[in-house]
C-alpha positions as CSV (number, residue, x, y, z in Angstrom):
1,M,-10.2,9.2,-18.4
2,S,-10.2,8.6,-14.6
3,S,-9.5,11.1,-11.9
4,I,-6.2,11.7,-10.1
5,F,-8.4,11.7,-6.9
6,S,-9.5,8.0,-7.3
7,A,-7.4,4.9,-6.6
8,C,-6.9,2.2,-9.1
9,D,-7.9,-1.4,-8.6
10,C,-4.5,-2.7,-8.2
11,S,-3.0,-3.7,-4.8
12,I,-1.7,-1.1,-2.2
13,H,1.5,-3.1,-2.4
14,Y,2.1,-1.2,-6.0
15,L,2.1,2.3,-4.9
16,G,5.0,4.3,-4.6
17,R,5.5,8.0,-3.8
18,V,6.2,10.6,-6.6
19,E,7.0,14.3,-6.4
20,R,3.9,16.6,-6.2
21,S,3.2,19.4,-8.7
22,A,2.9,23.0,-7.2
23,W,-1.0,23.0,-7.5
24,M,-1.1,19.8,-5.5
25,R,0.3,21.5,-2.5
26,V,-3.1,23.1,-2.0
27,F,-4.0,19.6,-0.5
28,P,-1.3,19.2,2.2
29,W,-2.7,16.0,3.7
30,M,-2.6,14.4,0.3
31,R,0.6,12.7,-1.5
32,L,0.9,11.8,-5.1
33,Y,1.5,8.1,-5.7
34,Q,2.1,6.1,-8.9
35,C,0.9,2.6,-9.3
36,A,3.9,0.4,-10.6
37,N,1.6,-2.1,-12.1
38,C,-0.9,0.1,-14.1
39,R,1.1,3.5,-14.0
40,K,-1.9,5.4,-12.7
41,L,-0.9,8.7,-10.8
42,Q,-3.2,9.0,-7.7
43,L,-3.4,11.8,-5.2
44,L,-4.4,10.1,-1.9
45,P,-4.5,10.8,1.7
46,Q,-1.0,10.1,3.1
47,K,-2.3,8.8,6.5
48,G,-4.8,6.2,4.7
49,V,-2.1,4.9,2.4
50,D,0.3,4.3,5.3
51,R,-2.6,2.6,7.3
52,A,-3.7,0.5,4.3
53,K,0.2,-0.7,3.7
54,A,0.5,-1.5,7.3
55,T,-2.4,-3.6,7.2
56,Y,-1.5,-5.2,4.0
57,G,2.1,-6.0,5.3
58,S,0.6,-7.6,8.7
59,R,-1.9,-10.1,7.0
60,A,-1.1,-13.6,7.2
61,T,-1.4,-15.8,4.2
62,Y,-4.0,-18.5,3.8
63,G,-3.9,-21.3,1.3
64,K,-6.2,-24.2,0.9
65,G,-4.9,-26.3,3.8
66,G,-5.2,-23.3,6.4
67,R,-2.4,-21.0,7.2
68,D,0.8,-21.2,5.1
69,A,2.9,-19.6,7.5
70,T,4.3,-21.9,10.2
71,P,5.0,-20.7,13.7
72,P,8.9,-20.1,14.4
73,T,10.5,-22.7,16.5
74,T,12.9,-22.1,19.0
75,A,15.8,-24.3,20.2
76,P,15.6,-25.6,23.7
77,R,18.1,-23.6,25.9
78,A,21.0,-25.3,27.5
């Protein structure tokens, strides 16, 4: 059985907040998360998860031919 203090191997994208039990409030900087993929409960530092989610969301996607994302085009102004 794995510890509640360790993270699962799934992507940070799957983490969702869950209400903490009373004993978990001993660690005010930690928040309870549950992975939507493997359903594991994890007590993790809130700042670290927020930072990881921001990093995950800002990454560009890469494929075999280079960047998949194309830069936005703007129409010429009249």
